[in-house]
N, CA, C and O atoms as CSV, one atom per row, in Angstrom:
chain,resi,resn,atom,element,x,y,z
A,1,MET,N,N,74.373,134.398,96.337
A,1,MET,CA,C,74.869,133.289,95.394
A,1,MET,C,C,74.303,132.955,93.978
A,1,MET,O,O,73.151,132.693,93.633
A,2,THR,N,N,75.384,133.035,93.311
A,2,THR,CA,C,74.977,133.059,91.767
A,2,THR,C,C,75.036,131.977,91.386
A,2,THR,O,O,76.157,131.595,91.052
A,3,LEU,N,N,74.073,131.168,91.283
A,3,LEU,CA,C,74.579,129.759,90.505
A,3,LEU,C,C,75.028,129.322,88.871
A,3,LEU,O,O,75.848,128.570,88.345
A,4,ILE,N,N,73.961,130.276,88.433
A,4,ILE,CA,C,74.303,130.500,87.072
A,4,ILE,C,C,74.174,131.931,86.658
A,4,ILE,O,O,73.570,132.898,87.121
A,5,THR,N,N,75.116,131.689,85.402
A,5,THR,CA,C,74.333,133.458,84.553
A,5,THR,C,C,74.198,133.108,82.740
A,5,THR,O,O,74.688,132.277,81.976
A,6,ARG,N,N,73.306,134.191,82.632
A,6,ARG,CA,C,72.381,134.111,81.559
A,6,ARG,C,C,72.503,135.440,80.968
A,6,ARG,O,O,72.828,136.331,81.753
A,7,ASN,N,N,72.315,135.752,79.771
A,7,ASN,CA,C,72.707,136.302,78.849
A,7,ASN,C,C,73.886,136.684,78.557
A,7,ASN,O,O,73.970,137.863,78.213
A,8,THR,N,N,75.238,135.823,78.588
A,8,THR,CA,C,76.406,135.955,78.345
A,8,THR,C,C,76.324,136.023,76.938
A,8,THR,O,O,75.685,135.207,76.274
A,9,PRO,N,N,77.142,137.257,76.323
A,9,PRO,CA,C,77.474,137.100,75.031
A,9,PRO,C,C,78.378,136.078,74.128
A,9,PRO,O,O,79.306,135.338,74.455
A,10,LYS,N,N,77.890,136.267,73.148
A,10,LYS,CA,C,78.519,135.237,72.430
A,10,LYS,C,C,79.095,135.411,70.800
A,10,LYS,O,O,78.294,135.520,69.872
A,11,LEU,N,N,80.351,135.420,70.618
A,11,LEU,CA,C,80.279,135.239,68.861
A,11,LEU,C,C,80.139,134.678,68.252
A,11,LEU,O,O,80.522,133.508,68.278
A,12,THR,N,N,79.275,135.406,67.045
A,12,THR,CA,C,78.421,134.381,66.632
A,12,THR,C,C,79.594,134.408,65.228
A,12,THR,O,O,80.600,135.116,65.267
A,13,LEU,N,N,79.146,133.244,63.667
A,13,LEU,CA,C,80.144,133.111,62.235
A,13,LEU,C,C,79.727,134.091,62.386
A,13,LEU,O,O,80.363,134.549,63.336
A,14,ALA,N,N,78.841,134.984,61.988
A,14,ALA,CA,C,78.949,136.305,61.217
A,14,ALA,C,C,80.577,137.282,61.625
A,14,ALA,O,O,81.631,137.566,61.057
A,15,GLY,N,N,79.998,137.479,62.779
A,15,GLY,CA,C,80.895,138.247,63.763
A,15,GLY,C,C,82.899,137.713,63.449
A,15,GLY,O,O,83.992,138.279,63.459
A,16,ALA,N,N,82.325,136.267,63.201
A,16,ALA,CA,C,84.188,135.887,63.051
A,16,ALA,C,C,84.452,136.524,61.785
A,16,ALA,O,O,85.420,137.282,61.729
A,17,LYS,N,N,83.529,136.279,60.453
A,17,LYS,CA,C,83.541,136.868,59.180
A,17,LYS,C,C,84.101,137.976,59.034
A,17,LYS,O,O,85.184,138.264,58.525
A,18,ALA,N,N,83.048,138.801,59.664
A,18,ALA,CA,C,83.654,140.711,60.069
A,18,ALA,C,C,85.114,140.611,60.551
A,18,ALA,O,O,85.981,141.164,59.875
A,19,ILE,N,N,85.427,139.986,61.605
A,19,ILE,CA,C,87.065,139.857,61.608
A,19,ILE,C,C,87.572,139.261,60.889
A,19,ILE,O,O,88.575,139.971,60.815
A,20,VAL,N,N,87.783,138.395,60.149
A,20,VAL,CA,C,88.761,137.879,59.525
A,20,VAL,C,C,88.573,138.893,57.706
A,20,VAL,O,O,89.557,139.187,57.026
A,21,ALA,N,N,87.452,139.153,57.400
A,21,ALA,CA,C,87.317,140.331,56.443
A,21,ALA,C,C,88.089,141.516,56.881
A,21,ALA,O,O,88.955,141.852,56.072
A,22,ALA,N,N,87.989,142.336,58.099
A,22,ALA,CA,C,88.720,143.311,58.105
A,22,ALA,C,C,90.018,143.104,58.200
A,22,ALA,O,O,90.730,143.992,57.731
A,23,ALA,N,N,90.787,141.725,58.911
A,23,ALA,CA,C,91.723,141.541,59.339
A,23,ALA,C,C,92.188,141.219,57.616
A,23,ALA,O,O,92.988,142.087,57.268
A,24,GLU,N,N,91.917,140.286,56.563
A,24,GLU,CA,C,92.518,140.654,55.242
A,24,GLU,C,C,92.796,141.657,54.819
A,24,GLU,O,O,93.903,141.710,54.284
A,25,LYS,N,N,92.069,142.752,54.842
A,25,LYS,CA,C,91.695,144.006,54.341
A,25,LYS,C,C,93.028,144.798,54.655
A,25,LYS,O,O,93.694,145.581,53.977
A,26,ARG,N,N,93.160,144.320,55.884
A,26,ARG,CA,C,94.604,145.332,56.521
A,26,ARG,C,C,95.668,144.498,55.914
A,26,ARG,O,O,96.731,145.004,55.553
A,27,SER,N,N,95.406,143.213,55.788
A,27,SER,CA,C,96.722,142.389,55.066
A,27,SER,C,C,97.128,143.167,54.233
A,27,SER,O,O,98.167,143.822,54.318
A,28,ALA,N,N,96.145,143.172,53.110
A,28,ALA,CA,C,96.432,143.659,51.731
A,28,ALA,C,C,96.932,144.981,51.365
A,28,ALA,O,O,97.641,145.446,50.473
A,29,GLU,N,N,96.187,145.488,52.570
A,29,GLU,CA,C,96.887,147.234,52.877
A,29,GLU,C,C,98.649,147.396,53.071
A,29,GLU,O,O,99.315,148.309,52.583
A,30,ILE,N,N,99.159,146.301,53.879
A,30,ILE,CA,C,100.807,146.666,53.600
A,30,ILE,C,C,100.916,145.306,53.167
A,30,ILE,O,O,101.801,144.683,53.754
A,31,GLY,N,N,100.219,144.619,52.240
A,31,GLY,CA,C,101.289,143.664,51.470
A,31,GLY,C,C,101.672,142.581,51.851
A,31,GLY,O,O,102.493,141.928,51.207
A,32,VAL,N,N,101.034,142.092,53.222
A,32,VAL,CA,C,101.850,140.775,53.969
A,32,VAL,C,C,100.883,139.790,53.764
A,32,VAL,O,O,99.891,140.288,54.295
A,33,PRO,N,N,100.488,138.471,53.230
A,33,PRO,CA,C,99.708,137.886,53.133
A,33,PRO,C,C,99.745,137.146,54.660
A,33,PRO,O,O,100.790,137.063,55.306
A,34,MET,N,N,98.243,136.541,55.208
A,34,MET,CA,C,98.492,135.995,56.694
A,34,MET,C,C,97.534,135.219,56.454
A,34,MET,O,O,96.661,135.257,55.586
A,35,ASP,N,N,97.907,133.955,57.914
A,35,ASP,CA,C,97.519,133.056,58.376
A,35,ASP,C,C,96.703,133.474,59.625
A,35,ASP,O,O,97.225,133.752,60.704
A,36,ILE,N,N,94.701,133.501,59.252
A,36,ILE,CA,C,93.861,134.663,60.331
A,36,ILE,C,C,93.232,133.373,61.262
A,36,ILE,O,O,92.908,132.314,60.723
A,37,ALA,N,N,93.143,133.537,62.296
A,37,ALA,CA,C,92.203,132.569,63.014
A,37,ALA,C,C,91.399,133.633,63.942
A,37,ALA,O,O,91.774,134.672,64.486
A,38,VAL,N,N,89.679,132.715,63.898
A,38,VAL,CA,C,89.142,133.239,65.036
A,38,VAL,C,C,89.004,132.203,65.641
A,38,VAL,O,O,89.069,131.092,65.114
A,39,VAL,N,N,88.686,132.528,67.434
A,39,VAL,CA,C,88.103,131.343,68.289
A,39,VAL,C,C,87.348,132.153,68.702
A,39,VAL,O,O,87.226,133.351,68.445
A,40,ASP,N,N,86.595,131.209,69.646
A,40,ASP,CA,C,85.182,131.835,70.461
A,40,ASP,C,C,86.011,131.911,71.371
A,40,ASP,O,O,87.228,132.018,71.221
A,41,ASP,N,N,84.977,131.824,73.139
A,41,ASP,CA,C,85.644,132.699,74.480
A,41,ASP,C,C,86.308,131.080,74.750
A,41,ASP,O,O,87.366,131.370,75.308
A,42,GLY,N,N,86.285,130.106,74.694
A,42,GLY,CA,C,86.918,128.698,74.823
A,42,GLY,C,C,88.386,128.543,74.272
A,42,GLY,O,O,89.127,127.578,74.461
A,43,GLY,N,N,88.585,129.375,73.747
A,43,GLY,CA,C,89.637,128.371,72.469
A,43,GLY,C,C,89.499,128.063,71.156
A,43,GLY,O,O,90.297,127.901,70.233
A,44,HIS,N,N,87.454,127.982,71.347
A,44,HIS,CA,C,87.824,126.851,69.926
A,44,HIS,C,C,87.652,127.822,68.431
A,44,HIS,O,O,87.189,128.963,68.447
A,45,LEU,N,N,88.014,127.274,67.460
A,45,LEU,CA,C,88.078,127.559,66.107
A,45,LEU,C,C,86.776,128.143,65.757
A,45,LEU,O,O,85.792,127.582,66.241
A,46,LEU,N,N,86.539,129.450,64.797
A,46,LEU,CA,C,85.260,129.247,64.634
A,46,LEU,C,C,85.008,129.729,63.474
A,46,LEU,O,O,83.884,129.977,63.040
A,47,ALA,N,N,86.796,130.002,62.507
A,47,ALA,CA,C,86.651,130.748,61.089
A,47,ALA,C,C,88.040,130.863,61.344
A,47,ALA,O,O,88.567,131.058,62.439
A,48,PHE,N,N,88.795,130.674,59.826
A,48,PHE,CA,C,89.990,130.355,59.446
A,48,PHE,C,C,90.458,130.946,58.726
A,48,PHE,O,O,89.443,131.643,58.681
A,49,VAL,N,N,91.317,131.574,57.775
A,49,VAL,CA,C,91.345,132.034,56.362
A,49,VAL,C,C,93.321,132.004,55.716
A,49,VAL,O,O,93.671,133.162,55.491
A,50,ARG,N,N,94.155,131.254,55.514
A,50,ARG,CA,C,95.176,131.089,54.811
A,50,ARG,C,C,95.220,131.827,53.662
A,50,ARG,O,O,95.126,131.085,52.685
A,51,MET,N,N,95.377,133.556,53.234
A,51,MET,CA,C,94.792,134.092,52.265
A,51,MET,C,C,96.242,133.545,51.402
A,51,MET,O,O,97.246,133.198,52.026
A,52,ASP,N,N,96.188,133.535,50.261
A,52,ASP,CA,C,97.136,133.654,48.893
A,52,ASP,C,C,98.435,133.801,49.304
A,52,ASP,O,O,98.590,134.935,49.758
A,53,GLY,N,N,99.730,132.947,49.351
A,53,GLY,CA,C,101.456,133.630,50.158
A,53,GLY,C,C,101.390,133.678,50.889
A,53,GLY,O,O,102.372,134.359,51.184
A,54,ALA,N,N,100.603,133.338,52.276
A,54,ALA,CA,C,100.457,133.120,53.777
A,54,ALA,C,C,101.485,131.827,53.644
A,54,ALA,O,O,101.625,131.036,52.711
A,55,LYS,N,N,102.088,131.900,54.807
A,55,LYS,CA,C,103.119,130.777,54.832
A,55,LYS,C,C,102.275,129.644,55.387
A,55,LYS,O,O,101.272,129.699,56.098
A,56,LEU,N,N,102.773,128.850,55.006
A,56,LEU,CA,C,102.323,126.940,55.792
A,56,LEU,C,C,102.648,126.847,56.936
A,56,LEU,O,O,101.731,126.510,57.685
A,57,GLY,N,N,103.688,127.027,57.429
A,57,GLY,CA,C,104.246,127.433,58.588
A,57,GLY,C,C,103.311,127.679,59.752
A,57,GLY,O,O,102.892,126.919,60.625
A,58,SER,N,N,103.100,128.994,59.503
A,58,SER,CA,C,101.971,129.633,60.566
A,58,SER,C,C,100.589,129.382,60.766
A,58,SER,O,O,99.989,129.529,61.830
A,59,VAL,N,N,100.206,129.068,59.892
A,59,VAL,CA,C,98.559,128.297,60.238
A,59,VAL,C,C,98.646,127.712,61.781
A,59,VAL,O,O,97.838,128.108,62.620
A,60,GLU,N,N,99.496,126.912,62.054
A,60,GLU,CA,C,99.417,126.586,63.541
A,60,GLU,C,C,99.696,127.350,64.655
A,60,GLU,O,O,99.694,126.855,65.782
A,61,ILE,N,N,100.036,128.988,64.356
A,61,ILE,CA,C,101.138,129.776,65.331
A,61,ILE,C,C,100.130,130.600,65.075
A,61,ILE,O,O,100.419,131.565,65.783
A,62,SER,N,N,98.541,131.014,64.205
A,62,SER,CA,C,98.180,132.114,63.983
A,62,SER,C,C,96.616,131.701,64.900
A,62,SER,O,O,95.703,132.451,65.246
A,63,ILE,N,N,96.806,130.078,65.109
A,63,ILE,CA,C,95.704,129.221,65.729
A,63,ILE,C,C,96.130,129.409,67.063
A,63,ILE,O,O,95.356,129.539,68.012
A,64,GLY,N,N,97.539,129.425,67.142
A,64,GLY,CA,C,98.122,129.292,68.994
A,64,GLY,C,C,97.990,130.560,69.467
A,64,GLY,O,O,98.088,130.769,70.676
A,65,LYS,N,N,97.764,131.515,68.623
A,65,LYS,CA,C,98.256,132.996,68.884
A,65,LYS,C,C,96.501,133.591,69.303
A,65,LYS,O,O,96.173,134.590,69.944
A,66,ALA,N,N,95.853,132.799,68.816
A,66,ALA,CA,C,94.140,133.150,69.241
A,66,ALA,C,C,93.755,132.627,70.558
A,66,ALA,O,O,93.244,133.267,71.477
A,67,LEU,N,N,94.127,131.129,70.527
A,67,LEU,CA,C,93.917,130.430,71.687
A,67,LEU,C,C,94.454,131.267,72.729
A,67,LEU,O,O,93.828,131.685,73.703
A,68,SER,N,N,95.453,131.442,72.498
A,68,SER,CA,C,96.352,131.798,73.951
A,68,SER,C,C,95.628,133.312,74.388
A,68,SER,O,O,95.313,133.529,75.558
A,69,ALA,N,N,95.382,134.447,73.159
A,69,ALA,CA,C,94.912,135.241,73.405
A,69,ALA,C,C,93.283,134.883,74.644
A,69,ALA,O,O,93.114,135.003,75.857
A,70,ALA,N,N,92.684,134.572,73.858
A,70,ALA,CA,C,91.754,134.222,74.055
A,70,ALA,C,C,91.483,133.000,75.807
A,70,ALA,O,O,90.410,132.865,76.395
A,71,LEU,N,N,92.314,132.590,76.046
A,71,LEU,CA,C,92.843,131.718,77.642
A,71,LEU,C,C,92.742,132.748,78.365
A,71,LEU,O,O,91.873,133.029,79.190
A,72,ARG,N,N,93.980,133.523,77.928
A,72,ARG,CA,C,94.743,134.613,79.085
A,72,ARG,C,C,93.778,135.870,79.331
A,72,ARG,O,O,93.942,136.671,80.252
A,73,ARG,N,N,92.639,135.939,78.280
A,73,ARG,CA,C,92.225,137.001,78.567
A,73,ARG,C,C,93.173,138.604,78.270
A,73,ARG,O,O,93.129,139.709,78.812
A,74,GLN,N,N,93.700,138.226,77.538
A,74,GLN,CA,C,94.933,139.174,77.361
A,74,GLN,C,C,95.684,139.329,75.995
A,74,GLN,O,O,96.003,138.258,75.479
A,75,PRO,N,N,96.025,140.472,75.312
A,75,PRO,CA,C,97.201,140.094,74.795
A,75,PRO,C,C,98.143,139.317,74.587
A,75,PRO,O,O,98.665,139.003,75.657
A,76,THR,N,N,98.914,138.559,73.180
A,76,THR,CA,C,99.854,137.667,73.586
A,76,THR,C,C,100.898,138.681,73.212
A,76,THR,O,O,100.876,139.692,72.510
A,77,GLY,N,N,102.176,137.833,74.190
A,77,GLY,CA,C,103.718,138.437,74.074
A,77,GLY,C,C,104.206,137.892,75.217
A,77,GLY,O,O,103.867,137.050,76.049
A,78,PRO,N,N,105.177,138.690,74.985
A,78,PRO,CA,C,106.208,138.339,76.250
A,78,PRO,C,C,105.961,138.768,77.364
A,78,PRO,O,O,105.581,139.920,77.576
A,79,VAL,N,N,106.220,137.535,78.597
A,79,VAL,CA,C,106.176,138.528,79.574
A,79,VAL,C,C,106.518,139.510,80.373
A,79,VAL,O,O,107.314,138.710,80.864
A,80,ARG,N,N,106.721,140.637,81.087
A,80,ARG,CA,C,107.576,141.643,81.137
A,80,ARG,C,C,107.629,141.774,82.680
A,80,ARG,O,O,106.727,141.397,83.428
A,81,THR,N,N,108.950,142.432,83.123
A,81,THR,CA,C,109.836,142.664,84.564
A,81,THR,C,C,109.586,144.120,84.767
A,81,THR,O,O,110.269,144.551,85.697
A,82,GLY,N,N,108.782,145.075,84.165
A,82,GLY,CA,C,109.011,145.964,84.393
A,82,GLY,C,C,109.345,146.295,83.019
A,82,GLY,O,O,108.380,146.159,82.266
A,83,ASP,N,N,110.581,146.749,82.376
A,83,ASP,CA,C,110.972,147.116,80.845
A,83,ASP,C,C,111.484,146.039,80.198
A,83,ASP,O,O,111.810,146.095,79.012
A,84,GLN,N,N,111.608,144.837,81.022
A,84,GLN,CA,C,112.785,143.647,80.231
A,84,GLN,C,C,111.729,142.984,80.192
A,84,GLN,O,O,110.741,143.217,80.889
A,85,VAL,N,N,111.864,141.842,79.144
A,85,VAL,CA,C,111.539,140.956,78.899
A,85,VAL,C,C,111.728,139.710,80.102
A,85,VAL,O,O,112.724,139.784,80.821
A,86,ASN,N,N,110.917,138.761,80.269
A,86,ASN,CA,C,111.104,137.841,80.767
A,86,ASN,C,C,111.018,136.430,80.840
A,86,ASN,O,O,110.206,135.659,81.350
A,87,LEU,N,N,112.094,136.289,80.180
A,87,LEU,CA,C,112.246,134.227,79.258
A,87,LEU,C,C,111.870,133.734,79.851
A,87,LEU,O,O,110.902,133.046,79.527
A,88,ALA,N,N,112.321,133.730,81.041
A,88,ALA,CA,C,112.249,132.104,81.871
A,88,ALA,C,C,110.663,132.110,82.431
A,88,ALA,O,O,110.248,130.961,82.590
A,89,ILE,N,N,109.374,133.498,82.870
A,89,ILE,CA,C,108.082,133.176,82.890
A,89,ILE,C,C,107.710,133.102,81.411
A,89,ILE,O,O,106.775,132.324,81.223
A,90,SER,N,N,108.121,133.620,80.443
A,90,SER,CA,C,107.456,133.408,78.902
A,90,SER,C,C,107.433,132.402,78.300
A,90,SER,O,O,106.489,132.061,77.587
A,91,LEU,N,N,109.172,131.307,78.605
A,91,LEU,CA,C,109.281,130.089,78.076
A,91,LEU,C,C,108.349,129.019,79.032
A,91,LEU,O,O,107.668,128.003,78.893
A,92,GLY,N,N,108.751,129.867,79.991
A,92,GLY,CA,C,108.114,128.567,81.562
A,92,GLY,C,C,106.399,128.386,81.242
A,92,GLY,O,O,105.907,127.267,81.101
A,93,LEU,N,N,105.698,129.479,81.165
A,93,LEU,CA,C,104.271,129.736,79.930
A,93,LEU,C,C,103.945,129.206,79.459
A,93,LEU,O,O,102.829,128.809,79.796
A,94,ALA,N,N,104.610,128.598,78.095
A,94,ALA,CA,C,105.138,128.335,76.774
A,94,ALA,C,C,105.218,126.609,77.068
A,94,ALA,O,O,104.469,125.795,76.527
A,95,ILE,N,N,105.913,126.396,77.697
A,95,ILE,CA,C,105.888,125.187,78.133
A,95,ILE,C,C,105.137,124.505,79.023
A,95,ILE,O,O,104.753,123.340,78.924
A,96,ALA,N,N,104.901,125.433,80.076
A,96,ALA,CA,C,103.803,124.759,81.435
A,96,ALA,C,C,101.937,124.358,80.304
A,96,ALA,O,O,101.225,123.356,80.382
A,97,SER,N,N,101.804,125.267,79.661
A,97,SER,CA,C,100.765,124.784,79.315
A,97,SER,C,C,100.571,124.170,77.859
A,97,SER,O,O,99.554,124.334,77.185
A,98,HIS,N,N,101.924,123.286,77.389
A,98,HIS,CA,C,102.053,122.499,76.475
A,98,HIS,C,C,101.070,123.131,75.497
A,98,HIS,O,O,99.887,122.947,75.208
A,99,GLY,N,N,102.288,124.158,75.009
A,99,GLY,CA,C,102.195,125.451,74.161
A,99,GLY,C,C,100.734,126.209,73.322
A,99,GLY,O,O,100.498,126.854,72.300
A,100,LYS,N,N,99.890,125.554,74.686
A,100,LYS,CA,C,98.602,126.844,74.942
A,100,LYS,C,C,98.689,128.511,74.975
A,100,LYS,O,O,97.782,129.331,74.832
A,101,GLN,N,N,99.964,128.689,75.190
A,101,GLN,CA,C,100.747,130.083,76.179
A,101,GLN,C,C,101.367,130.193,74.935
A,101,GLN,O,O,101.587,129.097,74.419
A,102,THR,N,N,101.769,131.304,74.193
A,102,THR,CA,C,102.955,131.892,73.346
A,102,THR,C,C,103.320,133.579,73.971
A,102,THR,O,O,102.549,134.473,74.320
A,103,PRO,N,N,104.685,133.527,73.927
A,103,PRO,CA,C,105.240,134.466,74.290
A,103,PRO,C,C,105.514,135.371,73.239
A,103,PRO,O,O,106.235,136.353,73.418
A,104,VAL,N,N,104.978,135.102,72.137
A,104,VAL,CA,C,105.122,136.059,70.480
A,104,VAL,C,C,103.848,137.093,70.043
A,104,VAL,O,O,102.677,136.712,70.018
A,105,ARG,N,N,104.108,137.912,69.840
A,105,ARG,CA,C,102.711,139.239,69.611
A,105,ARG,C,C,102.292,139.009,68.386
A,105,ARG,O,O,103.044,139.261,67.444
A,106,GLY,N,N,100.919,138.449,68.159
A,106,GLY,CA,C,99.770,138.806,67.169
A,106,GLY,C,C,98.913,137.932,67.680
A,106,GLY,O,O,98.661,136.996,66.920
A,107,GLY,N,N,98.323,137.917,68.819
A,107,GLY,CA,C,96.904,137.411,69.516
A,107,GLY,C,C,96.201,138.244,70.212
A,107,GLY,O,O,96.659,138.561,71.310
A,108,VAL,N,N,94.698,138.918,69.703
A,108,VAL,CA,C,94.321,139.509,70.492
A,108,VAL,C,C,93.319,139.374,70.766
A,108,VAL,O,O,92.620,139.543,69.767
A,109,PRO,N,N,92.473,139.033,72.025
A,109,PRO,CA,C,91.374,138.708,72.688
A,109,PRO,C,C,89.945,139.993,72.243
A,109,PRO,O,O,89.904,141.183,71.930
A,110,LEU,N,N,89.230,139.193,72.396
A,110,LEU,CA,C,87.721,140.225,71.354
A,110,LEU,C,C,86.675,140.635,73.243
A,110,LEU,O,O,86.005,140.037,74.086
A,111,MET,N,N,87.028,141.543,73.051
A,111,MET,CA,C,86.149,141.950,74.864
A,111,MET,C,C,84.645,142.803,74.359
A,111,MET,O,O,84.514,143.502,73.354
A,112,LEU,N,N,83.742,142.527,75.271
A,112,LEU,CA,C,82.534,143.503,75.592
A,112,LEU,C,C,82.427,143.132,76.161
A,112,LEU,O,O,82.335,141.926,76.390
A,113,ASP,N,N,82.363,144.265,76.909
A,113,ASP,CA,C,81.686,144.948,78.289
A,113,ASP,C,C,82.270,144.377,79.075
A,113,ASP,O,O,81.512,144.265,80.039
A,114,GLY,N,N,83.331,143.850,79.315
A,114,GLY,CA,C,84.586,143.548,80.080
A,114,GLY,C,C,84.278,141.609,79.696
A,114,GLY,O,O,84.708,140.866,80.579
A,115,ILE,N,N,83.856,141.179,78.946
A,115,ILE,CA,C,83.746,140.568,79.163
A,115,ILE,C,C,84.567,139.401,77.720
A,115,ILE,O,O,84.280,139.905,76.635
A,116,CYS,N,N,85.253,138.361,77.575
A,116,CYS,CA,C,85.947,137.790,76.435
A,116,CYS,C,C,85.037,137.069,76.093
A,116,CYS,O,O,84.369,136.350,76.835
A,117,ILE,N,N,84.870,137.271,74.288
A,117,ILE,CA,C,84.174,136.571,73.722
A,117,ILE,C,C,84.985,135.324,72.474
A,117,ILE,O,O,84.711,134.335,71.794
A,118,GLY,N,N,85.736,135.940,72.701
A,118,GLY,CA,C,86.986,134.978,71.599
A,118,GLY,C,C,88.041,135.609,71.445
A,118,GLY,O,O,88.307,136.478,72.276
A,119,ALA,N,N,88.672,135.436,70.677
A,119,ALA,CA,C,90.515,136.134,70.190
A,119,ALA,C,C,90.253,136.009,68.949
A,119,ALA,O,O,89.159,135.559,68.611
A,120,VAL,N,N,91.339,136.434,67.882
A,120,VAL,CA,C,92.167,136.999,67.259
A,120,VAL,C,C,93.314,136.487,66.759
A,120,VAL,O,O,94.026,137.335,67.297
A,121,GLY,N,N,93.998,135.888,66.246
A,121,GLY,CA,C,95.266,135.586,66.191
A,121,GLY,C,C,95.825,135.471,64.612
A,121,GLY,O,O,95.265,134.605,63.939
A,122,THR,N,N,96.980,136.338,63.887
A,122,THR,CA,C,97.883,136.139,62.850
A,122,THR,C,C,99.107,135.559,62.621
A,122,THR,O,O,99.827,135.253,63.571
A,123,SER,N,N,99.395,135.390,61.616
A,123,SER,CA,C,100.686,134.957,61.650
A,123,SER,C,C,101.279,134.916,60.038
A,123,SER,O,O,100.572,134.623,59.075
A,124,THR,N,N,103.007,135.343,59.946
A,124,THR,CA,C,103.116,134.963,58.926
A,124,THR,C,C,104.189,136.617,58.706
A,124,THR,O,O,105.413,136.626,58.584
A,125,GLY,N,N,103.472,137.588,58.711
A,125,GLY,CA,C,104.890,139.020,59.075
A,125,GLY,C,C,105.903,139.070,60.278
A,125,GLY,O,O,106.453,138.243,61.005
A,126,THR,N,N,105.887,140.361,60.146
A,126,THR,CA,C,107.032,140.508,61.854
A,126,THR,C,C,105.753,140.545,62.782
A,126,THR,O,O,104.687,140.501,62.169
A,127,GLU,N,N,105.674,140.628,64.340
A,127,GLU,CA,C,105.253,140.677,65.220
A,127,GLU,C,C,104.484,141.470,65.219
A,127,GLU,O,O,103.327,141.363,65.628
A,128,ASP,N,N,105.157,142.688,64.615
A,128,ASP,CA,C,104.270,144.274,64.864
A,128,ASP,C,C,103.316,144.256,63.452
A,128,ASP,O,O,102.192,144.752,63.536
A,129,GLN,N,N,103.793,143.651,62.084
A,129,GLN,CA,C,102.668,143.293,61.228
A,129,GLN,C,C,101.512,142.099,61.505
A,129,GLN,O,O,100.464,141.763,60.954
A,130,ASP,N,N,102.164,141.721,62.477
A,130,ASP,CA,C,100.820,139.987,62.984
A,130,ASP,C,C,99.720,141.297,63.881
A,130,ASP,O,O,98.604,141.741,63.610
A,131,LEU,N,N,100.687,141.577,65.002
A,131,LEU,CA,C,99.948,142.575,65.863
A,131,LEU,C,C,99.032,143.645,65.409
A,131,LEU,O,O,97.966,143.779,66.010
A,132,ASP,N,N,99.400,144.623,64.162
A,132,ASP,CA,C,98.582,145.219,63.652
A,132,ASP,C,C,97.166,144.750,62.686
A,132,ASP,O,O,96.248,145.569,62.663
A,133,VAL,N,N,97.015,143.605,61.994
A,133,VAL,CA,C,96.502,142.935,60.908
A,133,VAL,C,C,95.124,142.200,62.061
A,133,VAL,O,O,93.951,142.075,61.711
A,134,ALA,N,N,95.769,141.746,63.643
A,134,ALA,CA,C,95.099,141.504,64.376
A,134,ALA,C,C,94.182,142.248,65.187
A,134,ALA,O,O,93.057,141.999,65.620
A,135,GLN,N,N,94.982,143.260,65.280
A,135,GLN,CA,C,94.177,144.728,66.268
A,135,GLN,C,C,92.863,145.130,64.930
A,135,GLN,O,O,91.678,145.441,65.056
A,136,ALA,N,N,93.597,144.974,63.886
A,136,ALA,CA,C,92.186,145.764,62.526
A,136,ALA,C,C,91.519,144.708,62.915
A,136,ALA,O,O,90.970,145.011,63.974
A,137,GLY,N,N,91.186,143.241,62.520
A,137,GLY,CA,C,90.088,142.356,63.013
A,137,GLY,C,C,89.055,142.917,64.544
A,137,GLY,O,O,87.952,143.433,64.724
A,138,ALA,N,N,89.841,142.592,65.125
A,138,ALA,CA,C,89.242,143.416,66.561
A,138,ALA,C,C,88.446,143.995,66.420
A,138,ALA,O,O,87.278,143.880,66.792
A,139,ASN,N,N,89.267,145.179,65.499
A,139,ASN,CA,C,88.338,146.402,65.624
A,139,ASN,C,C,87.109,146.186,64.969
A,139,ASN,O,O,86.177,146.799,65.489
A,140,ALA,N,N,86.787,145.417,63.865
A,140,ALA,CA,C,85.904,145.344,63.432
A,140,ALA,C,C,84.195,145.404,64.367
A,140,ALA,O,O,83.140,146.015,64.201
A,141,LEU,N,N,84.634,144.567,65.190
A,141,LEU,CA,C,84.009,145.092,66.235
A,141,LEU,C,C,83.042,145.562,66.953
A,141,LEU,O,O,81.985,145.120,67.402
A,142,GLU,N,N,83.821,146.920,66.986
A,142,GLU,CA,C,83.833,148.198,67.550
A,142,GLU,C,C,82.264,149.090,67.282
A,142,GLU,O,O,82.214,149.926,66.379
A,143,GLY,N,N,81.276,148.860,67.992
A,143,GLY,CA,C,80.016,149.414,67.477
A,143,GLY,C,C,78.913,148.220,67.836
A,143,GLY,O,O,77.747,148.387,68.193
A,144,ALA,N,N,79.682,146.857,67.618
A,144,ALA,CA,C,78.903,145.863,67.973
A,144,ALA,C,C,77.495,145.577,68.693
A,144,ALA,O,O,77.100,144.421,68.840
């Protein structure tokens, strides 16, 4: 029986800044300024940027998406039953978790060797744009 794990990978501030930079670059490419949040594996904020022109109301949403992706270890979005969105379960998770789970796309977990080391969340654009920018940020860790 293992009582303690050692050598668990951790996301550093430098890594979080690289994710933000990659997300900012993609955001500029698509012409949609974003709020970009990077959290550690426990959902604690490591880095945040609100680009000029990003919506003020999206600050908390981007942080919430990152938190949700880190805690669930999967991308944010609605719960699906087959091809159909299951609104009851999606909204139920959001309510039961006191807003720590979101059925809105734009949060991406950061996985390394099958271990979640954090997540990135973005908001201001459409869900497709948010997801695109968040994924661009997550891709900054490829090969790290």
